[in-house]
All heavy atoms as an XYZ file, in Angstrom:
761
protein
N       7.075    -16.965     11.978
C       6.467    -15.956     11.123
C       6.049    -16.622      9.813
O       6.735    -17.508      9.322
C       7.455    -14.829     10.886
C       6.898    -13.634     10.146
S       5.599    -12.671     10.929
C       6.422    -12.022     12.344
N       5.005    -16.150      9.262
C       4.486    -16.661      7.995
C       5.433    -16.253      6.857
O       5.877    -15.111      6.794
C       3.084    -16.091      7.763
C       2.345    -16.762      6.640
O       2.757    -16.563      5.480
O       1.364    -17.461      6.921
N       5.711    -17.182      5.960
C       6.646    -16.922      4.857
C       6.164    -15.810      3.923
O       6.974    -15.155      3.270
C       6.876    -18.201      4.062
N       4.861    -15.579      3.840
C       4.322    -14.541      2.956
C       4.225    -13.171      3.631
O       3.820    -12.200      2.993
C       2.948    -14.953      2.433
C       3.041    -16.060      1.403
O       4.064    -16.150      0.705
O       2.086    -16.851      1.307
N       4.578    -13.084      4.909
C       4.564    -11.810      5.621
C       5.617    -10.904      4.996
O       6.774    -11.275      4.854
C       4.869    -12.034      7.108
C       4.781    -10.788      7.929
C       3.578    -10.396      8.491
C       5.890     -9.998      8.141
C       3.489     -9.242      9.257
C       5.814     -8.847      8.904
C       4.608     -8.472      9.458
N       5.224     -9.706      4.596
C       6.108     -8.760      3.913
C       6.446     -7.622      4.877
O       5.657     -6.692      5.054
C       5.411     -8.227      2.655
C       6.311     -7.391      1.774
O       7.227     -6.720      2.296
O       6.093     -7.401      0.558
N       7.621     -7.706      5.495
C       8.018     -6.706      6.490
C       8.130     -5.307      5.884
O       7.859     -4.316      6.563
C       9.333     -7.106      7.142
N       8.512     -5.207      4.614
C       8.597     -3.898      3.957
C       7.209     -3.276      3.816
O       7.025     -2.087      3.995
C       9.244     -4.030      2.575
C       9.205     -2.748      1.790
C      10.129     -1.748      2.030
C       8.233     -2.521      0.826
C      10.082     -0.551      1.329
C       8.176     -1.334      0.122
C       9.108     -0.350      0.377
N       6.235     -4.088      3.476
C       4.880     -3.614      3.217
C       4.084     -3.389      4.494
O       3.106     -2.650      4.493
C       4.161     -4.646      2.334
C       2.831     -4.282      1.725
C       2.944     -3.019      0.894
C       2.337     -5.430      0.864
N       4.500     -3.992      5.585
C       3.689     -4.017      6.799
C       3.509     -2.689      7.543
O       2.451     -2.485      8.141
C       4.216     -5.078      7.771
C       3.284     -5.312      8.904
N       2.045     -5.892      8.745
C       3.386     -5.009     10.225
C       1.435     -5.949      9.910
N       2.224     -5.425     10.826
N       4.465     -1.766      7.546
C       4.219     -0.516      8.291
C       2.894      0.122      7.854
O       2.563      0.156      6.667
C       5.413      0.361      7.926
C       6.496     -0.626      7.603
C       5.793     -1.773      6.934
N       2.160      0.620      8.824
C       0.799      1.121      8.589
C       0.676      2.095      7.412
O      -0.249      1.952      6.612
C       0.248      1.744      9.870
N       1.561      3.083      7.263
C       1.380      3.998      6.129
C       1.434      3.272      4.782
O       0.595      3.498      3.909
C       2.530      4.987      6.273
C       2.893      4.947      7.712
C       2.659      3.520      8.138
N       2.398      2.390      4.615
C       2.523      1.666      3.338
C       1.357      0.709      3.119
O       0.799      0.638      2.027
C       3.834      0.893      3.293
C       5.032      1.782      3.212
C       6.302      0.986      3.097
N       7.425      1.879      3.352
C       8.551      1.504      3.885
N       8.769      0.250      4.200
N       9.510      2.383      4.092
N       1.016     -0.019      4.153
C      -0.071     -0.983      4.027
C      -1.390     -0.278      3.717
O      -2.179     -0.741      2.885
C      -0.189     -1.809      5.315
C      -1.126     -2.993      5.280
C      -0.764     -3.958      4.159
C      -1.101     -3.713      6.615
N      -1.615      0.859      4.311
C      -2.835      1.628      4.063
C      -2.877      2.126      2.623
O      -3.916      2.046      1.960
C      -2.927      2.811      5.044
O      -2.891      2.306      6.383
C      -4.205      3.596      4.846
N      -1.767      2.622      2.120
C      -1.703      3.110      0.742
C      -1.962      1.965     -0.234
O      -2.766      2.089     -1.158
C      -0.341      3.777      0.460
C      -0.202      5.078      1.254
C      -0.154      4.029     -1.037
C       1.214      5.606      1.344
N      -1.295      0.853     -0.025
C      -1.440     -0.287     -0.929
C      -2.858     -0.838     -0.878
O      -3.441     -1.185     -1.911
C      -0.377     -1.360     -0.619
C      -0.611     -2.628     -1.408
C       1.015     -0.811     -0.919
N      -3.447     -0.899      0.313
C      -4.834     -1.373      0.432
C      -5.790     -0.441     -0.306
O      -6.749     -0.902     -0.931
C      -5.221     -1.491      1.902
N      -5.533      0.846     -0.258
C      -6.369      1.813     -0.973
C      -6.226      1.643     -2.484
O      -7.214      1.719     -3.219
C      -5.984      3.239     -0.562
C      -6.730      4.363     -1.266
C      -8.186      4.405     -0.786
C      -6.053      5.691     -1.007
N      -5.017      1.391     -2.946
C      -4.769      1.269     -4.377
C      -5.173     -0.092     -4.942
O      -5.384     -0.213     -6.147
C      -3.288      1.516     -4.687
C      -2.769      2.928     -4.432
C      -1.269      2.990     -4.694
C      -3.512      3.944     -5.284
N      -5.290     -1.098     -4.107
C      -5.540     -2.467     -4.580
C      -6.760     -2.595     -5.492
O      -6.662     -3.225     -6.542
C      -5.624     -3.426     -3.406
N      -7.901     -2.014     -5.160
C      -9.059     -2.188     -6.039
C      -9.155     -1.149     -7.159
O     -10.115     -1.145     -7.922
C     -10.242     -2.037     -5.080
C      -9.753     -1.070     -4.054
C      -8.283     -1.392     -3.897
N      -8.151     -0.281     -7.256
C      -8.246      0.858     -8.168
C      -7.233      0.762     -9.302
O      -6.297     -0.033     -9.258
C      -8.008      2.147     -7.388
N      -7.417      1.613    -10.279
C      -6.426      1.818    -11.331
C      -5.597      3.023    -10.944
O      -5.214      3.179     -9.786
N      -5.358      3.909    -11.905
C      -4.621      5.136    -11.609
C      -5.439      5.977    -10.636
O      -6.615      6.214    -10.846
C      -4.357      5.925    -12.883
C      -3.316      5.286    -13.746
C      -3.527      4.598    -14.904
C      -1.912      5.268    -13.504
N      -2.327      4.150    -15.399
C      -1.323      4.549    -14.571
C      -1.096      5.780    -12.509
C       0.047      4.330    -14.661
C       0.270      5.576    -12.599
C       0.828      4.860    -13.659
N      -4.784      6.423     -9.565
C      -5.457      7.171     -8.496
C      -4.700      8.469     -8.251
O      -3.469      8.473     -8.173
C      -5.496      6.320     -7.209
O      -6.092      5.054     -7.518
C      -6.308      6.999     -6.129
N      -5.446      9.563     -8.129
C      -4.819     10.872     -7.932
C      -4.183     11.003     -6.553
O      -4.723     10.539     -5.553
C      -5.850     11.981     -8.121
C      -6.267     12.147     -9.565
C      -7.009     13.444     -9.807
O      -6.606     14.486     -9.247
O      -7.982     13.408    -10.565
N      -3.046     11.666     -6.540
C      -2.276     11.898     -5.325
C      -3.146     12.516     -4.229
O      -3.118     12.063     -3.085
C      -1.095     12.817     -5.655
C      -0.160     13.059     -4.509
C       0.958     12.267     -4.348
C      -0.381     14.103     -3.620
C       1.842     12.496     -3.297
C       0.492     14.343     -2.575
C       1.612     13.529     -2.411
N      -3.910     13.533     -4.573
C      -4.746     14.216     -3.576
C      -5.777     13.295     -2.951
O      -6.042     13.377     -1.753
N      -6.340     12.407     -3.750
C      -7.313     11.451     -3.224
C      -6.634     10.483     -2.254
O      -7.167     10.193     -1.176
C      -7.983     10.670     -4.359
C      -8.939      9.631     -3.882
C     -10.219      9.985     -3.482
C      -8.561      8.297     -3.809
C     -11.111      9.030     -3.011
C      -9.441      7.334     -3.343
C     -10.721      7.697     -2.944
N      -5.453     10.002     -2.630
C      -4.711      9.095     -1.737
C      -4.382      9.820     -0.439
O      -4.610      9.296      0.651
C      -3.423      8.584     -2.412
C      -3.746      7.830     -3.705
C      -2.638      7.686     -1.457
C      -2.528      7.558     -4.582
N      -3.836     11.027     -0.552
C      -3.460     11.818      0.627
C      -4.638     12.012      1.562
O      -4.539     11.789      2.772
C      -2.921     13.177      0.175
C      -2.527     14.095      1.332
C      -2.463     15.548      0.911
N      -3.758     15.966      0.384
C      -3.912     16.698     -0.719
N      -2.884     17.102     -1.421
N      -5.123     17.033     -1.121
N      -5.786     12.428      1.005
C      -6.956     12.693      1.834
C      -7.528     11.409      2.434
O      -7.964     11.401      3.582
C      -8.028     13.412      1.020
C      -7.585     14.806      0.573
O      -6.573     15.323      1.111
O      -8.233     15.369     -0.325
N      -7.516     10.333      1.672
C      -8.057      9.060      2.155
C      -7.190      8.461      3.257
O      -7.704      7.892      4.220
C      -8.177      8.057      1.007
O      -9.085      8.527      0.042
N      -5.884      8.603      3.107
C      -4.948      8.057      4.092
C      -4.835      8.992      5.296
O      -4.548      8.556      6.404
C      -3.572      7.801      3.433
C      -2.518      7.425      4.443
C      -3.706      6.718      2.369
N      -5.072     10.276      5.065
C      -4.984     11.256      6.150
C      -3.550     11.596      6.500
O      -3.166     11.578      7.667
N      -2.769     11.910      5.475
C      -1.363     12.221      5.686
C      -1.002     13.513      4.962
O      -1.832     14.098      4.272
C      -0.480     11.036      5.214
O       0.853     11.236      5.658
C      -0.510     10.869      3.705
N       0.215     13.927      5.107
C       0.681     15.146      4.438
C       1.225     14.809      3.050
O       1.526     13.648      2.750
C       1.781     15.810      5.264
O       2.943     14.993      5.276
N       1.376     15.836      2.237
C       1.957     15.647      0.908
C       3.346     15.023      1.004
O       3.670     14.085      0.276
C       2.068     16.976      0.162
C       0.732     17.506     -0.336
O      -0.294     16.810     -0.204
O       0.719     18.627     -0.875
N       4.167     15.559      1.894
C       5.549     15.076      1.978
C       5.615     13.636      2.487
O       6.418     12.841      1.980
C       6.403     15.991      2.862
O       5.896     16.033      4.177
N       4.793     13.292      3.462
C       4.798     11.916      3.974
C       4.314     10.944      2.909
O       4.879      9.855      2.743
C       3.938     11.811      5.228
N       3.270     11.314      2.173
C       2.771     10.449      1.112
C       3.805     10.309      0.008
O       4.047      9.202     -0.487
C       1.452     10.971      0.545
C       0.880     10.171     -0.621
C       0.664      8.706     -0.245
C      -0.418     10.799     -1.108
N       4.428     11.395     -0.368
C       5.451     11.353     -1.408
C       6.589     10.412     -1.016
O       7.067      9.613     -1.832
C       5.992     12.761     -1.657
O       6.945     12.744     -2.680
N       7.002     10.476      0.226
C       8.078      9.608      0.726
C       7.658      8.142      0.642
O       8.440      7.292      0.204
C       8.416      9.988      2.173
C       9.491      9.145      2.790
C       9.765      9.582      4.210
C      10.792      8.667      4.865
N      11.062      9.056      6.242
N       6.435      7.829      1.064
C       5.969      6.435      1.034
C       5.787      5.935     -0.398
O       6.141      4.794     -0.713
C       4.678      6.278      1.829
C       4.839      6.499      3.316
C       5.871      5.575      3.962
O       6.084      4.444      3.540
N       6.535      6.084      4.995
N       5.245      6.780     -1.269
C       5.088      6.376     -2.669
C       6.454      6.135     -3.320
O       6.614      5.191     -4.097
C       4.299      7.419     -3.457
C       2.800      7.471     -3.196
C       2.163      8.629     -3.966
C       2.120      6.155     -3.560
N       7.422      6.962     -2.994
C       8.777      6.773     -3.530
C       9.368      5.450     -3.060
O       9.998      4.728     -3.849
C       9.695      7.921     -3.117
O       9.286      9.116     -3.736
N       9.184      5.129     -1.794
C       9.696      3.863     -1.265
C       8.999      2.681     -1.924
O       9.648      1.699     -2.307
C       9.504      3.814      0.255
N       7.680      2.767     -2.072
C       6.921      1.692     -2.715
C       7.316      1.555     -4.190
O       7.401      0.438     -4.717
C       5.418      1.948     -2.576
C       4.853      1.731     -1.179
C       3.494      2.412     -1.034
C       4.751      0.241     -0.860
N       7.568      2.674     -4.850
C       7.994      2.637     -6.252
C       9.387      2.024     -6.378
O       9.636      1.231     -7.291
C       7.960      4.041     -6.854
N      10.279      2.369     -5.465
C      11.636      1.816     -5.494
C      11.619      0.298     -5.321
O      12.469     -0.411     -5.869
C      12.494      2.467     -4.415
N      10.654     -0.198     -4.573
C      10.508     -1.644     -4.349
C       9.788     -2.330     -5.520
O       9.732     -3.540     -5.595
C       9.736     -1.861     -3.042
C       9.841     -3.238     -2.466
C      11.218     -3.594     -1.931
O      12.021     -2.683     -1.638
O      11.498     -4.790     -1.801
N       9.228     -1.512     -6.423
C       8.521     -2.059     -7.573
C       7.064     -2.374     -7.308
O       6.407     -3.040     -8.105
N       6.523     -1.866     -6.204
C       5.131     -2.150     -5.823
C       4.147     -1.135     -6.398
O       2.974     -1.432     -6.556
C       4.988     -2.165     -4.303
C       5.592     -3.349     -3.610
C       5.569     -3.450     -2.228
C       6.202     -4.385     -4.310
C       6.113     -4.538     -1.570
C       6.755     -5.464     -3.662
C       6.712     -5.536     -2.286
O       7.256     -6.614     -1.640
N       4.626      0.074     -6.669
C       3.767      1.162     -7.132
C       4.431      1.831     -8.328
O       5.654      1.951     -8.392
C       3.538      2.197     -5.996
C       2.873      3.457     -6.505
C       2.714      1.596     -4.874
N       3.604      2.267     -9.248
C       4.063      3.071    -10.383
C       3.490      4.473    -10.192
O       2.312      4.621     -9.859
C       3.555      2.459    -11.682
C       3.991      3.167    -12.925
C       3.456      2.512    -14.191
O       2.772      1.477    -14.114
O       3.711      3.083    -15.259
N       4.321      5.479    -10.379
C       3.899      6.869    -10.223
C       4.049      7.556    -11.579
O       5.063      7.396    -12.256
C       4.731      7.599     -9.147
C       4.343      9.062     -9.050
C       4.581      6.904     -7.799
N       3.033      8.308    -11.941
C       3.037      9.037    -13.222
C       2.694     10.499    -12.944
O       1.775     10.798    -12.205
C       1.988      8.432    -14.151
C       1.836      9.189    -15.458
C       0.703      8.661    -16.294
N       0.982      7.310    -16.766
C       0.085      6.527    -17.338
N      -1.169      6.935    -17.477
N       0.422      5.326    -17.752
N       3.434     11.376    -13.568
C       3.149     12.814    -13.464
C       2.598     13.279    -14.795
O       3.190     13.022    -15.837
C       4.404     13.573    -13.097
C       4.998     13.065    -11.788
C       5.723     14.121    -11.061
C       6.354     13.544     -9.814
N       5.738     13.967     -8.620
N       1.464     13.966    -14.746
C       0.841     14.517    -15.939
C       0.883     16.037    -15.844
O       0.502     16.599    -14.831
C      -0.609     14.067    -16.068
C      -0.775     12.594    -16.334
C      -2.242     12.209    -16.464
O      -3.122     12.863    -15.936
N      -2.484     11.121    -17.177
N       1.335     16.656    -16.914
C       1.397     18.108    -16.949
C       0.451     18.578    -18.049
O       0.570     18.168    -19.204
C       2.828     18.607    -17.225
C       2.875     20.118    -17.281
C       3.778     18.069    -16.169
N      -0.493     19.420    -17.653
C      -1.435     20.008    -18.598
C      -1.106     21.466    -18.806
O      -0.100     21.978    -18.309
N      -1.978     22.157    -19.525
C      -1.768     23.577    -19.803
C      -1.670     24.392    -18.518
O      -0.821     25.267    -18.395
C      -2.898     24.105    -20.676
N      -2.537     24.099    -17.556
C      -2.516     24.884    -16.318
C      -2.524     24.003    -15.064
O      -2.677     24.507    -13.962
C      -3.723     25.817    -16.280
O      -4.916     25.058    -16.289
N      -2.372     22.710    -15.250
C      -2.417     21.809    -14.096
C      -1.279     20.801    -14.143
O      -0.712     20.514    -15.195
C      -3.743     21.019    -14.055
O      -3.836     20.230    -15.240
C      -4.931     21.932    -13.940
N      -1.002     20.292    -12.982
C      -0.032     19.212    -12.847
C      -0.638     18.183    -11.917
O      -1.100     18.530    -10.830
C       1.263     19.768    -12.260
C       2.465     18.950    -12.591
C       3.709     19.652    -12.187
N       3.736     19.808    -10.734
C       4.755     20.253    -10.054
N       5.831     20.618    -10.673
N       4.709     20.356     -8.758
N      -0.678     16.949    -12.350
C      -1.277     15.892    -11.534
C      -0.272     14.765    -11.337
O       0.483     14.438    -12.237
C      -2.509     15.297    -12.217
C      -3.644     16.230    -12.340
C      -4.842     15.681    -13.058
N      -4.829     14.249    -13.312
C      -5.851     13.551    -13.731
N      -7.001     14.142    -13.959
N      -5.771     12.272    -13.949
N      -0.316     14.185    -10.150
C       0.471     12.998     -9.865
C      -0.507     11.860     -9.635
O      -1.463     11.998     -8.868
C       1.362     13.201     -8.625
O       2.253     14.305     -8.882
C       2.170     11.969     -8.306
N      -0.272     10.752    -10.319
C      -1.127      9.573    -10.224
C      -0.285      8.390     -9.779
O       0.924      8.331    -10.056
C      -1.760      9.261    -11.580
C      -2.529     10.390    -12.244
C      -2.821     10.059    -13.694
C      -3.819     10.651    -11.497
N      -0.919      7.441     -9.111
C      -0.217      6.234     -8.681
C      -1.133      5.033     -8.865
O      -2.361      5.157     -8.813
C       0.204      6.361     -7.223
N      -0.505      3.879     -9.084
C      -1.248      2.622     -9.133
C      -0.319      1.495     -8.719
O       0.911      1.617     -8.811
C      -1.808      2.359    -10.520
C      -0.776      2.003    -11.553
C      -1.416      1.616    -12.863
N      -0.381      1.348    -13.869
C      -0.651      1.040    -15.120
N      -1.902      0.973    -15.528
N       0.326      0.803    -15.967
N      -0.917      0.395     -8.289
C      -0.126     -0.776     -7.961
C       0.380     -1.429     -9.237
O      -0.327     -1.455    -10.248
C      -0.965     -1.805     -7.194
C      -1.280     -1.514     -5.734
C      -2.038     -2.681     -5.121
C      -0.032     -1.231     -4.937
N       1.558     -1.961     -9.176
C       2.085     -2.776    -10.262
C       1.593     -4.208    -10.045
O       1.088     -4.536     -8.954
C       3.625     -2.773    -10.238
O       4.048     -3.373     -9.007
C       4.195     -1.371    -10.384
N       1.729     -5.063    -11.024
C       1.390     -6.469    -10.788
C       2.161     -7.053     -9.595
O       1.599     -7.797     -8.787
C       1.765     -7.152    -12.105
C       1.563     -6.077    -13.139
C       2.032     -4.810    -12.452
N       3.426     -6.682     -9.464
C       4.219     -7.133     -8.314
C       3.609     -6.627     -7.008
O       3.540     -7.354     -6.010
C       5.662     -6.642     -8.448
C       6.552     -7.027     -7.296
C       7.963     -6.487     -7.475
C       8.829     -6.817     -6.273
N      10.195     -6.292     -6.403
N       3.158     -5.373     -7.001
C       2.543     -4.801     -5.810
C       1.227     -5.480     -5.467
O       0.930     -5.725     -4.294
N       0.422     -5.792     -6.469
C      -0.846     -6.496     -6.230
C      -0.595     -7.872     -5.632
O      -1.252     -8.284     -4.692
C      -1.641     -6.630     -7.525
C      -2.253     -5.344     -7.977
C      -3.173     -5.529     -9.177
N      -3.537     -4.229     -9.688
C      -4.366     -3.389     -9.096
N      -4.952     -3.722     -7.978
N      -4.623     -2.210     -9.629
N       0.392     -8.569     -6.188
C       0.713     -9.902     -5.667
C       1.243     -9.813     -4.239
O       0.860    -10.600     -3.375
C       1.749    -10.575     -6.571
C       2.112    -11.965     -6.098
C       3.162    -12.620     -6.975
O       3.213    -12.334     -8.185
O       3.937    -13.433     -6.434
N       2.130     -8.857     -3.992
C       2.692     -8.686     -2.648
C       1.593     -8.372     -1.639
O       1.581     -8.928     -0.530
C       3.749     -7.588     -2.647
N       0.663     -7.496     -2.013
C      -0.425     -7.150     -1.103
C      -1.315     -8.361     -0.831
O      -1.665     -8.631      0.314
C      -1.259     -5.999     -1.663
C      -2.452     -5.671     -0.803
C      -2.293     -5.182      0.475
C      -3.732     -5.881     -1.280
C      -3.393     -4.900      1.277
C      -4.834     -5.598     -0.496
C      -4.660     -5.101      0.790
N      -1.655     -9.112     -1.871
C      -2.508    -10.292     -1.695
C      -1.826    -11.319     -0.793
O      -2.468    -11.890      0.105
C      -2.844    -10.905     -3.048
N      -0.539    -11.552     -1.015
C       0.189    -12.514     -0.181
C       0.297    -12.032      1.258
O       0.117    -12.808      2.203
C       1.569    -12.761     -0.773
C       1.523    -13.558     -2.067
C       2.868    -13.771     -2.687
N       3.871    -14.058     -1.663
C       5.158    -14.164     -1.912
N       5.618    -14.020     -3.128
N       6.014    -14.410     -0.950
N       0.579    -10.753      1.437
C       0.712    -10.209      2.795
C      -0.630    -10.250      3.530
O      -0.683    -10.633      4.701
C       1.261     -8.783      2.736
C       1.567     -8.214      4.076
N       2.581     -8.691      4.877
C       0.983     -7.210      4.787
C       2.608     -8.013      6.012
N       1.647     -7.106      5.977
N      -1.698     -9.868      2.850
C      -3.033     -9.915      3.479
C      -3.389    -11.344      3.879
O      -3.932    -11.575      4.970
C      -4.083     -9.334      2.527
N      -3.072    -12.300      3.023
C      -3.343    -13.702      3.352
C      -2.507    -14.140      4.552
O      -2.998    -14.871      5.428
C      -3.063    -14.589      2.145
N      -1.258    -13.689      4.612
C      -0.405    -14.023      5.754
C      -0.982    -13.456      7.047
O      -1.011    -14.141      8.082
C       1.016    -13.497      5.533
N      -1.453    -12.216      6.992
C      -2.061    -11.603      8.187
C      -3.303    -12.379      8.623
O      -3.526    -12.576      9.825
C      -2.401    -10.140      7.923
C      -1.213     -9.205      7.741
C      -1.689     -7.805      7.373
C      -0.350     -9.167      8.988
N      -4.097    -12.836      7.663
C      -5.283    -13.629      8.000
C      -4.891    -14.945      8.662
O      -5.522    -15.360      9.640
C      -6.132    -13.873      6.756
C      -6.816    -12.624      6.263
C      -7.517    -12.824      4.929
O      -7.216    -13.741      4.175
N      -8.467    -11.941      4.631
N      -3.855    -15.593      8.150
C      -3.407    -16.853      8.757
C      -2.866    -16.624     10.162
O      -3.126    -17.401     11.080
C      -2.352    -17.521      7.876
C      -2.920    -18.122      6.596
C      -1.901    -18.971      5.868
N      -0.757    -18.218      5.397
C      -0.683    -17.592      4.220
N      -1.719    -17.622      3.385
N       0.410    -16.947      3.869
N      -2.110    -15.549     10.356
C      -1.568    -15.228     11.681
C      -2.707    -14.975     12.660
O      -2.700    -15.485     13.790
C      -0.612    -14.016     11.597
C       0.652    -14.398     10.831
C      -0.279    -13.476     12.983
C       1.515    -13.221     10.396
N      -3.703    -14.209     12.234
C      -4.854    -13.926     13.100
C      -5.632    -15.203     13.401
O      -6.073    -15.418     14.554
C      -5.767    -12.891     12.453
N      -5.800    -16.075     12.419
C      -6.532    -17.326     12.622
C      -5.807    -18.220     13.636
O      -6.451    -18.843     14.496
C      -6.713    -18.060     11.301
N      -4.479    -18.286     13.550
C      -3.712    -19.086     14.530
C      -3.870    -18.515     15.933
O      -3.998    -19.259     16.901
C      -2.244    -19.135     14.124
C      -1.965    -20.079     12.978
C      -0.484    -20.372     12.805
N       0.318    -19.198     12.513
C       0.625    -18.761     11.293
N       0.193    -19.414     10.234
N       1.359    -17.695     11.128
N      -3.855    -17.187     16.028
C      -4.003    -16.566     17.351
C      -5.385    -16.845     17.924
O      -5.525    -17.130     19.118
C      -3.764    -15.063     17.244
N      -6.411    -16.789     17.081
C      -7.767    -17.070     17.560
C      -7.927    -18.527     17.944
O      -8.597    -18.848     18.924
C      -8.788    -16.682     16.499
C      -8.914    -15.190     16.314
C      -9.823    -14.813     15.149
O     -10.066    -15.599     14.241
N     -10.310    -13.582     15.186
N      -7.310    -19.406     17.197
C      -7.406    -20.838     17.487
C      -6.704    -21.179     18.805
O      -7.129    -22.091     19.516
C      -6.806    -21.656     16.350
N      -5.663    -20.440     19.125
C      -4.930    -20.689     20.362
C      -5.735    -20.276     21.580
O      -5.517    -20.784     22.678
C      -3.594    -19.950     20.330
N      -6.641    -19.369     21.418
C      -7.476    -18.917     22.529
C      -6.763    -17.910     23.393
O      -5.597    -17.596     23.192
N      -7.471    -17.404     24.400
C      -6.881    -16.385     25.281
C      -5.778    -16.970     26.169
O      -5.831    -18.129     26.569
C      -8.064    -15.890     26.120
C      -9.080    -16.983     26.024
C      -8.839    -17.712     24.737
N      -4.780    -16.143     26.440
C      -3.708    -16.544     27.334
C      -4.185    -16.460     28.775
O      -4.975    -15.593     29.130
C      -2.487    -15.652     27.135
N      -3.699    -17.356     29.588
C      -4.083    -17.347     31.028
C      -3.193    -16.471     31.828
O      -2.130    -16.201     31.633
C      -4.057    -18.771     31.578
C      -5.153    -19.621     30.957
O      -6.210    -19.065     30.594
O      -4.932    -20.842     30.848
């Protein structure tokens, strides 16, 4: 296995969220939910796990009549995503170089 492969980050829900947040700054919860195609509770659970690992920062904003939840990658999360993506590319390149199995 590649040393930069991040088993915590690899499950599809987490990897999808982090990939969505990678090019962005603060992103609204509803946009993440709709883009990922998940439920509020599932997204909340994944964001909490990513935040506990230090990969994502979550901010709640309360206005006069609204409440918004925002998320963004931390520097640690950006680095972890970049390293994991590079590891996946190397793994795929090795598999392609090996050719089809007989």
